[in-house]
N, C-alpha and C positions, 0 to 999 in steps of 0.2 A: 071453935077451932083456933089454935094459936096463929099469930102473925110472925113472920120472919123478915128481917131486913138484910139485904145483901148490899154492901157498899163496895165500890170498885174505883180504881184509878188506873189510867194507862201506865204500862211499863215503859222504860226507856226504849226498849225495842219497838214499841208501838209508835212512840213519838218520832222515831227515825224512818218509819215506813213512808213510801211515796204516797201522796194523797189518794191516788186511784186505788192503791192496794188497801189503804186504811178504809176507804169508802166501801170496798168489797166486803171487808170483815164486818163493818158496821151494818151493812145491809143484811148480812147473814144473821147478825145479832137481832136486828129488828124483826126479821122473819121468825126467828126462834121465839121471841116474846109473843108475837101475834099467834103463832101456833099454840103456845101455852094457853093464851086467852081463848082461842077458838075451841080448845079441848075442854074448856070449862073451869080452868084454874082461875081463882080470884086473885088478881094482882094489879099493881100499878108500877110503871117503870118510867124513868126519865133520867136526864142528865143535869148536871149543875153548871151554872155560868157565873161569871164575876159581875161586878157592878156595871160593866160595859156590855153585858150580855154575851161575852166571849166564852165559848166552851173550854173545857180543859180541867174543870174541878172534879171530875169523876162522875159517877152515877149511882143511883139508888134503885133497888127493886124491892117492893114490898109484896110479900106472897103469903097467902093463907095456906097452911098445910097441917096435916094431922100430927106431925112430929118433926123434930130437927132432921132426922135421917131422910125423911121424904123430901123436905125442903132442900137439903144438901144434894140429894140425888138429882132433883130437877135443875138446880143451879149449875151443877157440874156439866150439864148438857149444853150450856151456853157456849157458842162458838168462840167468843172472846176468851173464855176460860180454857176451853179445850186447846186453843192455840197459844196459850200463855201470853196473851196480850194485855191482861189486866192483873193487878194484885187485888185480892178481894178478901172480904170477911163476911161471915154470916152469923147473925145473932137473932135470938128470939126477942120479940118486942112485947113487953107487958104494959099495955096502956093503963094509966092511972087517972088521967083527967083529960077533958076536952070533949068536943062535940062531933068530931069527924066520924066516929064509929057508931053514933046513935042513929 
């Protein structure tokens, strides 16, 4: 089954949210990811940090799905996307080398 990678970055709107409001949305996002995992979806999710380990570089979600449409449908349920708090992109990943998937 193919893998898909969602990349995302906070919008300016998100950067301007009060910390407690931003935390609420991030908690909902983490709950959404956990629910996907608990429902049997094969995925990995995380965020990017700079050399000082400071967040703000965006996030990645790698998801195994039967097709692009299925992956997109799942991704569009993300509370961060539903609330227009991230700009995002979804691409199919075709691995050609490496040991991670063996």
